[in-house]
N, C-alpha and C positions, 0 to 999 in steps of 0.2 A: 763524491764532491758533487756541490751545490754550486751552478752555473746563474749567476744575478741576474742575466738577461732572460733566462726561461724556468726559474725554479718558480714554485707555487706559493705565494705568500699569504698570509691571511693577518690583514691589519686589522688589532682586535682594539678596543675601548670600551669601558662601562661607566655607567653611573651608580651610585650606590647610596643606600639611605644615609649612609655616614663613614665613620671612618675605621671600622674594625670588626670582622666577621665573631672576633671572638665574645664582644660584646653586644652580639644579636643582629649586626648590621646587615644588609642583604643586596643583590643585585636589584635594580630596578630598569635600566635600560641597557643593551647590548647594540653595538655598532661594528659590523665587519665588513673591510674592503679585500676582497678576494681579488689576486692579479695572477698572472703568469708573467713574470718578468714586471717590467715596469704597464703592462697592460690589464687594464681594470676587467674582471670578466665578470662579477657580479658583487652588489652590494646589499648590505642585510643590515636591516633595522625593526628592533622590535623592544616596546614596552613589556616591562615584566611584573606582574601583581606581586612585591616584595613580603606581601604578609606581615608587614610590619612597617612603623610610621616613617616617613622622612622626617631626619631632623631638621631643625632649622637653618643652619650652615648648608645642608646639602640642598634645599630647597631653595635656600637663596643664591645657591651657585649654578645649579641647572634652570631653575625656573620650572621644575618639575612641581607636580601637587599632588596630595594623595588621591583626590578626584581622577586625577587623569589614569592612575595605575590600578583603581579599583576594579576595572574590568579587562584589565590586561590577564593574559596566561600568567600562571603561576610558576615557576623557574622547573618544576617537576615535569609539565608539559612541553618544556622547549629544551630541554637537557638533551634528549638523542640528536635532537637538530643542529645543535651547539655542535656535537662530538664530529658529526657529519662533515659540517663546515672546515673546521681546524684539521680533519684528518689529511694525513701526506702533506702538511704546508708547513712551511718555516711561519712560524707565530711571532707577530714584531706588535710590541705593547710600547707606552711609553712610562717607564716606573711600573715594570711588568712583575716585580713582586708586591706589588701593591694591587693591581687588577688581578691578576692570576691567583693571588690567595683568597679572592671572594669566590673565584672560580672553584678552587678546591675545596674552599667551605661548602659553597651550595650542593656538589656533587658528594661531599661523604653525608651530610643530611639525609641525602637518598641512599646511603650505604653503599656508595659508588668511588670510583678514584677516576681522576682524570690526568692521562697522561699526555704530556708536553714534552716531547725527546728535541725539537729543535725550537731554541726562543731567542728570538733577539730583543734584545732593550734598549732604544734608542737612549734614554737616559744616561745608561751606562757608557754605549758608545761616546755620546756627546761628552763626559766627564772625563773620559780616557783620553783624549784626542784631541781635544780644544780647550783652551782657558778662558773662559767665558763669565762675566758676571755674575749669570743666572742660566740654569741650565732647562726652566721650565719649557712644556710641548711650544707655549705662545712664545717665548721670547727664540727659541729657536728656529721657529718659523719665520720670524722677523730678521732675526741675522741671516739664514740661508736663502732667503725672499722666496717662501713658501708661501701661495696665495691662501687665506683664511676666510671662512666666510661666518658661521657663528661657533662659539665656544662655548667648553664645558656642555655640549651634547655627545653622546655616545657615535654616532654615523659621522657629522662633520670633523669632530675630533678624529678618528679612524684615518678621514680623507687626509688631515693635516699630519699625523703619523706617517703615511707613506712617503708625501711628498719632502718632510723632513729626514725619513730613511735613506731616501735614495739621494737627495742633497749630500747626507754625510757619505753616502757610499762613493760619491762622485769625487768628494774633498778629500778621500782616503787612497784614492787610485794610485796615487803616486809611490804608496809602499806596496803595491804589486803585490798584496795579499787577496788569498781566496776566501770567497763568501764564509766558506766553513770555519775561520778563524774566529770569526764574529758570532757565530753561533754558540749558546750555553744549553745546560739541560736545566729544567726547571724542577727545584727541587720542593717539595710541600715543607710549610712553615712550622715550627715548632714553636709556642707560645709559652713561656716568654720569653726563652733564652734569646730568639733572635730581636727582640725589641719590638716595636711597635711600629708599621708600614704607614708613612703618612701620603696623602700627597704632594708631588712634588713642590707646588708654589710654598703650600702651608708648611712642609716639612724644611724647604729653605728658610722661610722666614724666621720660624723658631729657633733654627740653630743657626742664625747669623750673628747672635752675641749681641745686637742691636736695640734698641727701644723699637718697640711694634705701638702701632695704633689700633685699637681692637673695637667693633662693636660688639657687645656681648648682649645676651638675653638670659635673665636667670630665671629662676624655677617658677616663678610669679609671674612670667611673660613681661618682664620690666626690662626695656632695652636702655642701655646706658653706653657713652663711648668712652673710653680712658686709654692713657700710655700706660704700657706694661714692657717690664725686662723679663723675657724667658728665662727659664732656669731648667727645666726639668721635665721629659713626658712620661707619664705615668700611666701604667694600669693597677687601677684600684679596683674594689669589689663590684662595683656596678658598671663601670665605663672609664673612658680613656681621659685624663685630664692634663692640665698644664700647668705645671707650677710655677708662679712669677711672681716678682715683686711689683704690687700694684701701685702705681704714683699718685692716682687718685686717692687710696686708701692709706697711701704709704705705710705698707704693710705688705708680706706674703699672702698669696691668695691661692687658691685651687679654682682654675676655670675648666668646665668642661667643653673639650673640643666641640661636640656637637652644636653647642650653642653660640661659640663664636660665628659671626654673621658677615664678618669682613674682619681682614687684617691688612695692614699697611705696612712696610718696614720704611724707619725713619731714615731718610736720603740725608747723604753726608754733605755738608756746606764746605 
């Protein structure tokens, strides 16, 4: 049995070069906040040379550049440290399947496996227990009055995840459930049977069935703005695409997700 007040937690967040490790994307930043109960004992921040270029969308979201990452250590040099930091902890992520699938992919590249026997996903926790208009980390932080600084960087987001997790736990005290009831086991993803795991905000926007405004950069580097109605996310031979009705072209189009640099869901009036 885990005791919420004394359990060792590792609040984990990562930035990546794009949306899918199956199409070559890699981890480029790691943030971990280690705690005993609520008490922060250590915080870890590292840039990682992904040996793969940042997508336009990832660079726009995080503000990271390829130049910042080129002198950072590759994942192979930090893998043992990450294992050591996570060992014996309850690992807490927001949208855990997305983040941890990248860890799984990185270790597979090294011919190794990563075991995460105790995992909490704050996204699933929130979806299962609260009726909210959004379940993004930033919306939850606002809803639960958790202080935020920078967003879309690994260590600040790991701190935000810590605040959101304990706020959720406080809200669920009334049910008198042990921490163990909220802990799951991470299972390695299988491609493509389990589908494509997207970052929370993008996934919610795409699956909202509402019109979306996007800024999109095509293969020639030309940026356009347009309204689309999303239909399907699919993995083709080279990358992950969004099939949508494009209101600019008045036709169905496929958009590479790594080239979408901004997305906004239409607000109902």
